[in-house]
Backbone as CSV, one residue per row, in Angstrom:
resi,resn,N_x,N_y,N_z,CA_x,CA_y,CA_z,C_x,C_y,C_z
1,MET,139.262,106.004,49.816,137.897,106.286,50.243,137.109,104.978,50.162
2,SER,136.540,104.569,51.257,135.857,103.285,51.300,134.408,103.365,50.842
3,ASP,133.799,104.523,50.907,132.394,104.684,50.546,132.309,105.313,49.167
4,ALA,131.611,104.668,48.240,131.545,105.153,46.865,130.831,106.495,46.744
5,SER,129.883,106.784,47.625,129.136,108.033,47.527,129.909,109.209,48.099
6,GLY,130.989,108.959,48.828,131.760,110.041,49.416,131.188,110.553,50.722
7,LYS,130.113,109.959,51.185,129.474,110.411,52.420,129.865,109.479,53.560
8,GLN,130.385,110.056,54.649,130.811,109.262,55.791,129.597,108.826,56.599
9,GLN,129.576,107.549,56.977,128.472,106.992,57.753,128.926,106.723,59.181
10,ASN,128.078,107.005,60.146,128.372,106.710,61.544,128.035,105.252,61.840
11,THR,128.784,104.678,62.773,128.497,103.305,63.165,127.274,103.277,64.081
12,ALA,126.696,102.103,64.219,125.533,101.941,65.096,125.916,102.215,66.544
13,ALA,127.132,101.839,66.928,127.584,102.074,68.301,127.715,103.571,68.588
14,PHE,128.245,104.322,67.633,128.379,105.760,67.823,127.005,106.422,67.931
15,TYR,126.092,106.003,67.070,124.725,106.531,67.118,124.066,106.205,68.456
16,GLY,124.199,104.976,68.906,123.619,104.564,70.186,124.203,105.335,71.354
17,GLN,125.515,105.562,71.316,126.174,106.323,72.380,125.675,107.763,72.395
18,ALA,125.488,108.355,71.230,125.005,109.727,71.157,123.576,109.842,71.693
19,VAL,122.728,108.901,71.332,121.346,108.912,71.811,121.294,108.686,73.322
20,ALA,122.086,107.727,73.803,122.103,107.450,75.237,122.641,108.649,76.026
21,SER,123.671,109.281,75.526,124.244,110.448,76.187,123.228,111.586,76.265
22,PHE,122.512,111.811,75.165,121.483,112.850,75.148,120.377,112.525,76.149
23,ALA,119.946,111.271,76.185,118.878,110.867,77.101,119.307,111.031,78.560
24,VAL,120.533,110.636,78.883,121.022,110.779,80.256,121.112,112.247,80.647
25,ALA,121.617,113.084,79.752,121.744,114.511,80.050,120.374,115.155,80.263
26,MET,119.403,114.826,79.412,118.066,115.404,79.561,117.400,114.898,80.844
27,ALA,117.567,113.613,81.151,116.970,113.057,82.364,117.592,113.682,83.615
28,ALA,118.914,113.823,83.631,119.581,114.423,84.784,119.148,115.877,84.974
29,THR,119.012,116.609,83.881,118.560,118.001,83.975,117.119,118.071,84.468
30,ALA,116.259,117.205,83.941,114.859,117.202,84.370,114.733,116.850,85.853
31,ILE,115.489,115.857,86.303,115.449,115.481,87.723,115.973,116.622,88.585
32,GLY,117.052,117.251,88.125,117.614,118.377,88.870,116.642,119.533,89.002
33,ILE,115.944,119.844,87.936,114.952,120.932,87.981,113.780,120.525,88.871
34,PHE,113.328,119.271,88.759,112.204,118.803,89.555,112.530,118.824,91.057
35,LYS,113.755,118.427,91.417,114.162,118.356,92.827,114.623,119.709,93.385
36,LEU,114.708,120.722,92.529,115.180,122.028,92.962,114.257,122.611,94.025
37,ASN,114.844,123.160,95.063,114.061,123.745,96.150,113.718,125.195,95.785
38,ALA,112.721,125.339,94.904,112.307,126.660,94.448,110.819,126.616,94.122
39,ASP,110.265,127.796,93.892,108.851,127.877,93.529,108.606,127.189,92.187
40,ALA,107.348,126.827,91.964,106.986,126.125,90.734,107.266,126.966,89.499
41,TRP,107.036,128.271,89.566,107.265,129.109,88.384,108.745,129.180,88.041
42,VAL,109.622,129.093,89.025,111.063,129.098,88.756,111.458,127.796,88.064
43,ARG,110.943,126.672,88.556,111.239,125.387,87.925,110.677,125.345,86.505
44,ALA,109.474,125.887,86.311,108.883,125.913,84.966,109.717,126.779,84.020
45,PHE,110.187,127.916,84.517,111.021,128.787,83.696,112.300,128.077,83.284
46,LEU,112.938,127.381,84.212,114.158,126.648,83.891,113.896,125.513,82.906
47,ALA,112.768,124.837,83.057,112.430,123.752,82.135,112.226,124.283,80.721
48,ILE,111.524,125.392,80.586,111.320,125.998,79.266,112.648,126.473,78.687
49,ALA,113.520,127.022,79.523,114.833,127.478,79.059,115.664,126.297,78.541
50,VAL,115.598,125.163,79.229,116.332,123.978,78.776,115.774,123.491,77.443
51,LEU,114.465,123.448,77.292,113.867,123.026,76.020,114.252,123.965,74.885
52,TYR,114.294,125.257,75.158,114.706,126.233,74.148,116.168,126.013,73.775
53,LEU,117.000,125.750,74.758,118.419,125.497,74.506,118.606,124.250,73.642
54,VAL,117.858,123.198,73.921,117.974,121.962,73.148,117.539,122.180,71.710
55,THR,116.402,122.830,71.495,115.944,123.070,70.122,116.905,123.989,69.379
56,SER,117.466,124.966,70.062,118.447,125.848,69.430,119.712,125.082,69.047
57,ALA,120.141,124.161,69.891,121.330,123.361,69.592,121.095,122.463,68.379
58,PHE,119.914,121.849,68.282,119.596,121.028,67.112,119.581,121.878,65.841
59,THR,118.988,123.062,65.913,118.941,123.943,64.752,120.338,124.373,64.338
60,LEU,121.183,124.744,65.303,122.548,125.144,64.992,123.322,123.992,64.357
61,ALA,123.179,122.789,64.881,123.867,121.633,64.308,123.414,121.384,62.871
62,LYS,122.131,121.534,62.601,121.618,121.336,61.242,122.149,122.399,60.295
63,VAL,122.186,123.652,60.741,122.685,124.736,59.892,124.165,124.523,59.571
64,ILE,124.951,124.138,60.557,126.375,123.888,60.327,126.561,122.724,59.359
65,ARG,125.796,121.647,59.556,125.880,120.500,58.648,125.505,120.888,57.224
66,ASP,124.415,121.649,57.072,123.982,122.064,55.743,125.032,122.937,55.067
67,ARG,125.674,123.815,55.827,126.707,124.684,55.249,127.913,123.858,54.817
68,GLN,128.304,122.876,55.624,129.435,122.025,55.257,129.114,121.188,54.023
69,GLU,127.901,120.693,53.919,127.516,119.902,52.750,127.442,120.763,51.499
70,ALA,127.062,122.032,51.637,126.988,122.923,50.495,128.386,123.279,49.993
71,ASP,129.356,123.351,50.888,130.723,123.690,50.503,131.464,122.512,49.878
72,ARG,130.992,121.309,50.116,131.642,120.109,49.600,131.307,119.958,48.113
73,PRO,132.310,119.694,47.279,132.017,119.514,45.855,131.169,118.272,45.621
74,ALA,130.317,118.347,44.635,129.448,117.215,44.306,130.276,116.064,43.751
75,TYR,129.876,114.857,44.052,130.577,113.666,43.603,129.912,113.159,42.336
76,HIS,130.688,113.101,41.243,130.183,112.608,39.969,131.095,111.475,39.518
77,PRO,130.691,110.226,39.727,131.597,109.117,39.424,131.894,108.931,37.939
78,PHE,131.035,109.414,37.063,131.242,109.204,35.631,131.717,110.472,34.915
79,GLU,132.112,111.466,35.677,132.576,112.717,35.078,133.991,112.507,34.536
80,LYS,134.261,113.084,33.383,135.600,112.969,32.788,136.574,113.830,33.563
81,LEU,137.777,113.364,33.702,138.808,114.106,34.402,139.425,115.171,33.551
């Protein structure tokens, strides 16, 4: 184990790729909804649905992360074996 705290850290490149991927996906979806040949209320409904989906995905990811961290045993470097 290379990290003394036991917590895995992401590299800056991985973080940057994740942020860029999210930005491209949101921009492509927004452009697609904006260019859609439909009434304004239909485009607004789709935009709100996408925002709800994104917030739900963030919440689900946080809940899964919190559950995994709760299941992981605590690291005590000075605990007797």
